[in-house]
C-alpha positions in Angstrom: -0.4 -0.4 -17.0 2.7 -1.1 -14.8 4.5 -4.3 -14.3 6.2 -4.6 -11.0 9.6 -6.1 -10.7 9.3 -9.7 -9.4 10.8 -9.1 -6.0 8.6 -6.0 -5.4 5.6 -8.0 -6.5 6.3 -10.8 -4.1 6.9 -8.3 -1.3 3.6 -6.5 -1.8 1.6 -9.6 -2.1 3.1 -10.9 0.9 2.1 -7.7 2.8 -1.3 -7.8 1.5 -1.8 -11.5 2.6 -0.6 -10.4 6.2 -3.0 -7.5 6.1 -5.8 -9.9 5.0 -4.9 -12.1 8.0 -4.9 -9.2 10.4 -8.3 -8.1 9.0 -9.8 -11.6 9.8 -8.1 -11.4 13.2 -9.9 -8.2 13.9 -13.3 -9.4 12.9 -12.9 -12.4 15.2 -12.0 -10.1 18.0 -15.0 -8.0 17.5 -17.2 -11.2 17.3 -15.5 -12.4 20.6 -16.3 -9.2 22.0 -12.7 -8.6 23.0 -11.5 -5.4 24.7 -11.7 -2.4 22.6 -8.1 -1.4 23.3 -6.9 -4.6 21.9 -9.1 -4.0 18.9 -7.8 -0.7 18.5 -4.2 -1.9 18.6 -4.8 -4.3 16.0 -6.5 -1.9 13.9 -3.4 0.4 14.2 -1.2 -2.5 13.2 -3.2 -3.1 10.2 -3.2 0.6 9.3 0.4 0.7 9.6 0.9 -2.6 7.6 -1.4 -1.0 4.9 0.6 2.1 4.9 3.9 0.1 4.4 2.5 -1.7 1.4 1.4 1.7 0.0 4.9 3.1 0.4 6.5 0.1 -1.4 4.0 0.2 -4.2 4.3 4.2 -4.5 8.2 3.7 -4.6 7.9 1.2 -7.5 5.1 3.4 -9.3 7.5 6.6 -9.1 10.5 4.7 -10.4 8.5 3.1 -13.3 6.8 6.3 -14.1 10.1 8.4 -14.3 11.7 5.4 -16.2 9.0 5.5 -18.8 8.6 9.3 -18.9 12.4 9.8 -19.7 12.1 7.5 -22.6 8.9 9.4 -24.2 9.6 13.0 -22.7 6.6 13.2 -20.6 8.3 13.8 -17.2 6.1 16.5 -16.2 2.8 14.5 -17.0 4.4 11.6 -14.9 5.0 13.7 -12.0 1.4 15.1 -12.0 0.0 11.6 -12.2 2.0 10.6 -9.1 1.1 13.5 -7.1 -2.6 13.2 -8.0 -2.3 9.5 -6.9 -0.6 10.4 -3.5 -3.1 13.3 -2.8 -5.9 10.8 -3.1 -4.4 8.6 -0.4 -5.8 9.1 3.2 -3.5 10.2 5.8 
């Protein structure tokens, strides 16, 4: 289990709330039969926002993993876990 620093937690949660709002906006656009290009632009913005949140979380995870690993001598295991998590992420 990882405890995020308070500032990182607030940042990530704010980003996720914006993503949630964007997703609702896209749903509304589809229901209103808006132009496909408009919808695709919003989806691209949503994807970018999700990627940015992932980057912040990944950075925090990496920092915490390395910090914890230094204390118990399992740096190799921490790196393998981080790489495994990153490889599961879609491009």
